[in-house]
C-alpha positions as semicolon CSV with decimal commas, in nm:
position;residue;x (nm);y (nm);z (nm)
1;M;-13,580;-6,755;13,474
2;R;-13,709;-6,520;13,746
3;K;-14,050;-6,564;13,551
4;L;-14,000;-6,909;13,591
5;I;-13,978;-6,958;13,954
6;L;-14,209;-6,722;14,032
7;T;-14,441;-6,890;13,808
8;A;-14,357;-7,236;13,942
9;I;-14,474;-7,096;14,279
10;A;-14,750;-6,986;14,142
11;A;-14,831;-7,349;14,039
12;I;-14,809;-7,473;14,353
13;F;-14,971;-7,262;14,533
14;S;-15,269;-7,266;14,303
15;F;-15,258;-7,693;14,322
16;S;-15,232;-7,677;14,715
17;A;-15,513;-7,436;14,742
18;Q;-15,678;-7,623;14,496
19;A;-15,672;-7,991;14,695
20;Q;-15,796;-7,831;15,011
21;A;-16,098;-7,655;14,882
22;Q;-16,175;-8,009;14,703
23;T;-16,496;-8,098;14,892
24;G;-16,685;-8,447;14,984
25;W;-16,933;-8,385;14,638
26;D;-16,590;-8,301;14,424
27;F;-16,408;-8,604;14,556
28;Y;-16,711;-8,849;14,494
29;Q;-16,730;-8,676;14,093
30;R;-16,378;-8,830;14,074
31;C;-16,370;-9,130;14,286
32;G;-16,734;-9,187;14,354
33;T;-16,838;-9,467;14,067
34;G;-16,766;-9,802;14,025
35;A;-16,571;-10,077;14,219
36;E;-16,231;-9,967;14,054
37;A;-16,264;-9,607;14,079
38;G;-16,316;-9,538;13,720
39;F;-16,043;-9,578;13,456
40;L;-15,910;-9,226;13,465
41;N;-15,885;-9,155;13,780
42;R;-15,834;-9,507;13,965
43;D;-15,419;-9,406;14,011
44;F;-15,495;-9,123;14,176
45;C;-15,869;-9,228;14,401
46;H;-15,683;-9,538;14,542
47;A;-15,394;-9,378;14,649
48;Y;-15,527;-9,135;14,811
49;V;-15,743;-9,329;14,982
50;A;-15,451;-9,559;15,117
51;G;-15,246;-9,274;15,190
52;F;-15,523;-9,128;15,458
53;Y;-15,577;-9,542;15,582
54;D;-15,192;-9,555;15,637
55;A;-15,177;-9,204;15,785
56;L;-15,482;-9,286;16,033
57;A;-15,328;-9,692;16,063
58;A;-14,975;-9,498;16,186
59;T;-15,158;-9,291;16,440
60;G;-15,306;-9,612;16,578
61;R;-15,621;-9,476;16,496
62;V;-15,785;-9,777;16,282
63;C;-15,768;-10,200;16,459
64;T;-15,768;-10,439;16,174
65;S;-15,579;-10,761;16,167
66;V;-15,514;-10,774;15,853
67;P;-15,519;-10,433;15,660
68;P;-15,759;-10,369;15,375
69;N;-15,635;-10,358;15,032
70;D;-15,655;-10,021;14,827
71;T;-15,974;-10,158;14,656
72;Q;-16,121;-10,258;14,933
73;L;-16,055;-9,915;15,033
74;V;-16,175;-9,712;14,790
75;M;-16,532;-9,920;14,781
76;V;-16,545;-9,884;15,185
77;V;-16,531;-9,497;15,068
78;Q;-16,725;-9,500;14,787
79;N;-17,018;-9,685;14,965
80;W;-16,978;-9,416;15,263
81;L;-17,038;-9,172;15,027
82;R;-17,301;-9,236;14,853
83;G;-17,420;-9,300;15,266
84;H;-17,397;-8,925;15,308
85;A;-17,502;-8,778;14,977
86;A;-17,668;-8,501;15,109
87;V;-17,372;-8,361;15,266
88;L;-17,072;-8,427;15,051
89;N;-17,121;-8,056;14,950
90;Q;-17,045;-7,924;15,277
91;H;-16,781;-8,091;15,423
92;P;-16,407;-8,136;15,319
93;A;-16,324;-8,445;15,105
94;H;-16,085;-8,515;15,361
95;F;-16,333;-8,510;15,696
96;M;-16,494;-8,721;15,436
97;I;-16,304;-9,004;15,379
98;R;-16,200;-9,052;15,719
99;N;-16,511;-9,059;15,838
100;A;-16,553;-9,367;15,576
101;I;-16,229;-9,522;15,724
102;M;-16,264;-9,505;16,072
103;S;-16,709;-9,627;16,048
104;S;-16,502;-9,900;15,871
105;W;-16,209;-10,001;16,106
106;G;-16,171;-9,716;16,354
107;C;-16,053;-9,858;16,651
108;Q;-16,314;-9,879;16,974
109;T;-16,227;-9,694;17,249
110;R;-16,320;-9,881;17,558
């Protein structure tokens, strides 16, 4: 039983380390092609990007009268990543996704 618990804990830390180490390039390879973010990764890509949007909206960092749908979010992120291909492997995915969302729906500061 103890071995099972330790294995589960190690797996959890392993998964979280992989998620933190994901670069913009890693995310682009998984979610950067096609309007629907690929057949196998569609749910992951849409949920991941929608989660970022929801977090930014909850903190008042995005401003839009009509929130974008998940497909629009993914398409905007994909296009932004393509436009910044030279630096995809230099930044974490969360940084790149935040910048993509903020470039389209970020609130204007006065």
